[in-house]
C-alpha positions in Angstrom: 0.0 0.0 0.0 2.8 2.5 0.7 4.0 2.1 -2.8 0.8 3.2 -4.4 -1.0 6.5 -4.6 -4.8 6.7 -4.0 -7.0 7.7 -6.9 -8.1 11.3 -7.4 -11.6 12.3 -6.4 -14.0 15.2 -6.3 -14.7 16.6 -2.8 -17.3 19.0 -1.6 -16.7 22.6 -0.6 -17.2 21.6 3.0 -14.6 18.8 2.7 -12.2 21.2 1.0 -12.5 23.8 3.7 -11.9 21.1 6.4 -8.6 20.4 4.7 -7.7 24.1 4.1 -9.9 26.5 6.1 -8.3 29.6 4.4 -9.6 28.7 1.0 -11.8 31.5 -0.5 -15.4 30.4 0.1 -16.8 32.9 -2.5 -18.1 30.7 -5.3 -16.4 27.6 -4.0 -18.3 24.5 -5.1 -15.7 21.8 -4.4 -12.2 20.7 -5.3 -10.3 17.9 -6.9 -8.2 15.9 -4.4 -5.3 14.0 -5.9 -2.1 12.6 -4.6 1.5 13.0 -5.8 5.0 12.5 -4.4 7.0 15.4 -2.9 10.7 15.3 -3.4 11.8 16.8 0.0 15.5 16.8 -0.7 16.2 17.2 -4.5 19.8 18.1 -3.7 20.3 14.7 -2.2 18.5 12.9 -5.0 20.8 14.5 -7.5 23.9 13.6 -5.5 22.6 10.0 -5.1 22.5 9.7 -8.9 26.2 10.7 -9.0 27.3 8.4 -6.2 25.3 5.5 -7.6 27.0 5.9 -10.9 30.4 6.0 -9.2 29.5 2.7 -7.4 28.8 1.2 -10.8 32.3 2.2 -12.1 31.9 5.7 -13.4 34.7 8.2 -12.8 33.1 11.3 -11.4 34.6 14.7 -10.8 33.5 18.0 -9.3 34.5 21.5 -10.4 35.7 20.5 -13.8 34.7 22.5 -16.8 34.6 21.8 -20.6 37.0 24.4 -22.1 36.8 23.0 -25.6 36.1 19.9 -27.6 38.8 17.6 -29.0 38.0 17.1 -32.6 39.4 16.6 -36.1 37.8 17.9 -39.3 37.8 16.1 -42.6 35.7 16.7 -45.7 33.5 19.2 -43.9 32.7 16.9 -41.0 34.0 17.1 -37.5 34.8 14.0 -35.4 34.7 14.7 -31.6 37.1 12.5 -29.6 36.6 14.1 -26.1 37.1 17.4 -24.4 39.8 19.7 -23.1 38.9 20.0 -19.4 39.9 22.4 -16.7 40.2 21.8 -12.9 38.5 24.9 -11.6 40.2 24.5 -8.2 43.8 24.3 -9.4 43.5 25.9 -12.9 45.1 22.8 -14.4 43.9 21.7 -17.9 43.9 18.2 -19.2 42.3 16.1 -22.0 39.5 13.6 -21.5 39.3 11.3 -24.5 36.2 9.3 -25.3 34.7 7.3 -28.2 31.4 9.1 -27.6 30.9 12.4 -25.8 27.6 13.3 -24.3 26.6 16.9 -23.8 24.1 16.8 -20.9 24.7 20.2 -19.5 21.1 21.5 -19.1 20.6 25.2 -19.6 24.3 25.5 -20.7 23.8 23.0 -23.5 23.9 25.3 -26.5 26.7 27.3 -24.9 28.8 24.2 -24.7 28.1 23.3 -28.3 29.2 26.8 -29.4 32.8 25.8 -28.5 32.7 23.8 -31.8 32.4 27.2 -33.7 29.3 25.9 -35.5 25.7 26.8 -34.8 23.8 23.6 -34.2 20.4 22.9 -35.9 18.7 22.4 -32.5 18.5 25.4 -30.2 17.2 25.7 -26.6 15.3 28.5 -24.9 15.5 29.2 -21.2 12.7 29.6 -18.7 13.3 31.1 -15.3 11.3 29.8 -12.4 11.5 31.0 -8.8 10.2 29.7 -5.5 9.7 31.6 -2.2 9.8 30.1 1.3 7.4 31.4 4.0 6.7 30.3 7.5 4.0 27.6 7.5 0.8 29.5 6.5 -1.4 26.7 5.5 -2.2 23.1 6.6 -0.7 20.0 5.2 -2.0 19.8 1.6 -0.6 21.1 -1.6 -2.9 23.7 -3.2 -2.7 24.6 -6.9 -4.4 27.5 -8.6 -4.9 28.4 -12.2 -4.3 32.1 -12.7 -6.0 34.5 -15.0 -3.3 34.1 -17.7 -3.8 30.3 -17.6 -0.6 29.6 -15.7 -0.4 27.6 -12.4 1.4 28.0 -9.1 1.5 25.7 -6.1 1.4 26.2 -2.3 3.4 23.3 -0.9 4.0 22.0 2.7 7.8 21.6 2.9 9.4 20.6 6.2 8.0 23.2 8.6 7.5 25.9 6.0 5.2 26.8 3.1 7.0 26.7 -0.3 5.4 28.6 -3.2 6.1 28.5 -6.9 6.9 28.3 -9.6 6.9 31.2 -12.0 7.7 30.8 -15.7 9.3 33.7 -17.6 11.7 33.7 -20.5 15.3 34.1 -19.5 17.7 35.8 -21.9 20.8 36.1 -19.8 23.7 33.7 -19.1 22.8 30.9 -16.8 25.7 31.8 -14.5 24.0 35.1 -13.8 20.7 33.8 -12.6 19.4 35.4 -9.4 16.1 36.1 -7.7 15.3 39.8 -7.8 13.2 41.6 -5.2 10.5 42.2 -8.0 10.5 38.4 -8.7 9.8 37.6 -5.1 7.3 40.4 -4.5 5.3 39.6 -7.6 5.0 35.9 -6.6 4.0 36.8 -3.1 1.4 39.3 -4.4 0.0 36.7 -6.8 -0.3 34.2 -3.9 -2.0 36.6 -1.6 -4.5 37.4 -4.4 -5.6 33.8 -4.4 -4.8 32.6 -0.9 -4.6 34.8 2.2 -1.1 34.0 3.6 -1.1 37.1 5.8 2.6 37.5 4.8 4.5 40.5 3.5 7.9 40.8 1.8 9.8 40.7 5.1 8.3 37.3 5.9 10.1 35.6 3.0 12.7 33.3 4.6 14.4 32.3 1.4 14.0 32.5 -2.4 15.7 30.6 -5.1 15.6 30.4 -8.9 16.2 27.7 -11.5 16.3 27.5 -15.3 14.4 25.0 -17.3 16.0 24.3 -20.6 13.3 24.0 -23.2 13.6 22.6 -26.7 13.0 25.5 -29.1 10.4 24.6 -31.7 9.3 28.0 -33.0 9.7 31.7 -32.5 7.0 31.6 -29.9 8.4 33.2 -26.7 5.7 31.7 -24.4 7.9 29.5 -22.3 4.9 28.3 -20.3 3.4 26.6 -23.3 6.8 25.3 -24.6 7.3 21.6 -24.7 8.7 19.9 -21.5 9.7 16.8 -23.5 13.3 15.9 -23.8 15.2 15.5 -27.0 18.3 13.5 -27.7 20.3 14.8 -30.6 22.7 12.6 -32.7 24.9 15.4 -34.1 26.2 13.1 -36.8 22.8 13.3 -38.5 21.8 16.9 -37.7 25.1 18.8 -37.7 27.7 16.5 -39.4 29.5 16.2 -36.1 30.4 12.6 -35.3 31.1 11.2 -31.9 28.8 13.7 -30.1 25.3 13.3 -28.6 23.4 16.1 -26.8 20.5 15.8 -24.4 18.1 18.8 -24.2 15.1 19.3 -21.9 14.0 16.7 -19.4 12.8 16.8 -15.8 13.1 14.9 -12.5 10.2 12.7 -13.3 11.7 11.4 -16.5 15.4 11.7 -15.8 16.2 8.0 -15.5 14.2 7.0 -18.6 16.0 9.9 -20.4 19.4 8.4 -19.4 18.2 5.0 -20.6 17.1 6.4 -23.9 20.4 8.1 -24.3 22.5 5.0 -23.7 20.2 3.0 -26.0 20.7 5.5 -28.8 24.5 5.3 -28.3 24.5 1.5 -28.3 22.5 1.5 -31.5 24.5 4.1 -33.4 28.0 3.6 -32.3 28.3 -0.2 -32.5 28.3 -1.0 -28.8 27.0 -4.3 -27.6 23.4 -4.0 -26.5 23.0 -4.4 -22.7 19.5 -4.4 -21.3 19.0 -1.4 -19.0 18.5 -2.2 -15.3 17.8 1.4 -14.2 14.0 0.8 -13.6 14.8 -1.8 -11.0 18.0 -0.3 -9.5 17.7 1.8 -6.3 20.2 4.6 -5.7 22.8 3.9 -3.1 20.8 5.1 -0.2 17.6 3.5 -1.4 18.4 -0.1 -0.7 15.8 -0.4 2.0 14.1 -3.6 1.0 10.5 -4.0 -0.2 8.8 -1.6 2.2 10.3 1.7 3.4 8.0 1.7 6.4 9.4 -1.6 7.6 12.9 -0.4 7.1 12.3 2.7 9.2 10.6 0.7 12.0 13.5 -1.8 12.1 16.1 1.0 12.3 14.2 2.7 15.1 14.1 -0.5 17.0 17.8 -1.3 16.3 19.1 2.1 17.4 16.7 2.9 20.2 18.8 4.4 23.0 21.8 4.9 20.7 20.5 7.7 18.5 17.7 10.1 19.5 14.5 9.2 17.5 14.2 12.7 16.0 17.9 12.6 14.9 17.5 9.1 13.5 14.4 10.1 11.5 16.2 13.1 10.1 19.2 10.9 9.0 17.0 8.2 7.5 15.1 10.9 5.5 18.3 12.4 4.2 20.6 9.4 3.7 18.6 6.3 3.6 20.7 3.2 4.4 23.8 5.4 4.2 22.8 7.1 7.5 25.0 4.6 9.3 28.1 6.1 7.7 27.1 9.5 9.2 26.4 7.9 12.6 29.8 6.2 12.6 31.5 9.6 12.3 29.5 10.8 15.3 30.2 7.7 17.4 33.9 8.1 16.7 33.8 11.7 18.1 31.0 12.5 20.5 31.0 16.2 19.6 30.0 15.3 16.1 26.6 14.3 17.4 26.1 18.0 18.3 23.6 19.7 16.1 24.8 22.8 14.1 22.6 25.1 16.2 19.4 25.6 18.2 16.3 24.2 16.6 18.4 22.6 13.8 18.3 18.8 13.1 21.5 18.6 11.1 24.6 17.2 12.9 28.2 18.3 12.8 28.9 14.8 11.5 27.0 15.5 8.3 29.4 18.3 7.5 32.3 15.9 8.0 30.6 13.3 5.9 30.0 15.8 3.1 33.7 16.8 2.9 35.1 13.3 3.3 32.7 11.2 1.3 30.7 13.6 -1.0 33.2 15.9 -2.6 32.1 19.1 -0.9 34.6 21.8 -1.6 33.1 25.0 -0.2 30.4 26.3 2.1 27.8 26.5 -0.6 28.4 22.8 -1.5 27.6 21.8 2.1 24.7 24.1 2.8 22.9 23.8 -0.5 23.9 20.6 -2.2 24.8 18.2 0.6 23.0 18.8 3.9 20.4 21.2 2.5 20.3 23.5 5.5 20.7 26.6 3.3 17.6 25.8 1.5 15.7 26.9 4.6 17.2 30.3 4.5 20.5 31.9 5.4 21.6 30.4 8.7 22.8 32.5 11.6 26.3 33.8 11.7 27.2 31.4 14.5 26.0 28.4 12.5 27.9 29.6 9.5 31.0 30.0 11.6 30.6 26.5 13.1 30.3 24.9 9.6 33.2 26.9 8.3 35.3 25.8 11.3 34.5 22.1 10.7 35.2 22.3 7.0 38.3 24.5 7.6 39.8 22.0 10.0 39.4 19.2 7.5 40.6 21.2 4.5 43.3 23.3 6.0 41.6 26.7 5.7 43.0 29.6 7.6 40.9 32.3 9.3 40.8 34.5 6.2 39.5 31.6 4.0 36.8 30.8 6.5 35.7 34.4 6.6 35.6 34.7 2.8 33.6 31.5 2.5 31.0 32.9 4.8 30.9 36.3 3.0 30.7 34.7 -0.5 27.9 32.4 0.6 25.8 35.1 2.1 26.2 37.3 -0.9 25.2 34.5 -3.3 21.9 33.8 -1.4 20.6 37.4 -1.0 17.7 38.5 -3.1 19.1 41.3 -5.4 17.4 44.6 -6.2 17.6 44.1 -10.0 
């Protein structure tokens, strides 16, 4: 039962108001109730894909950029044989050679292809979407509204907060320059208050973040909301007379694993690789090896570690790391102060910072806060919490006082909502 979602159904206005009392009763006749899955920790999901690939034999690297393609040109056709890469931490450059090179760089996809000095047939457009995080202002359901211009936004229960989004506007700039502006955040809050009375004003926004959706450009229509969300896999040999290169455009969380399977299937078919049946549909990520029922796994772990790990801490670790929670716990058991939380009213342990640095390739404060433990996704932590994390990281990585200070300053600057 815990692997299946109940069917959708129509509920009366009275039932809808019992679930969400703040709904506007004016003209309310009822609501559709349906069920979906909430990805509480997308930063960890993404990392789990990387770590799972590494466990299967992939060589993975962090902070490495593609500076150029390695290619030869003959009779008007290019043959890609890899990339010239750069270690962004040391500045060293080196070649990575491959029989087939896959460009799966999301909103940077066409910018990477431009390094071949040839405009590809397939282009992408970019759509900017933002979310804002408020104190919990509604109950425990997700509410979606259709706006007057036929777009949608969601009011989502996330941890102890209310998460609101997303917007959908064309983005013409460079992906590296993406930021949330004050106008972005204020407009979304105003829109929300128009449909649902949050009682919040701009000063109540705890956090705001932006993302870019790469959309396959099919026409001159600038309406990114109506643009296709489907993914496309481009065999450049056919479209651009560039051999040895495949690009992936579009895609989303829901279809990411099938997209990867489709990409590998295309490569096997077109580059004379032996066909191997994909196992991705039946292969959990590294932290997901919990057996047939997640509820049974959680209950067993609670029984096994009763008295050794506080229940609230255990539930937090299980939710973030799955079966790998034990690796974090072992760090804490080896040094009791690593069982300390990072601050008052914070579930995250000092051991998680150590684990992020030692096992998950975290190189800076942003890595830890946003892409490993996720604490930064709840807003900018207090100065004392930032200093504690910087001290833990610095002791492991040999940072001096100046480096710790600059890490904190750079992190805060990167997370602030900008005026324009």
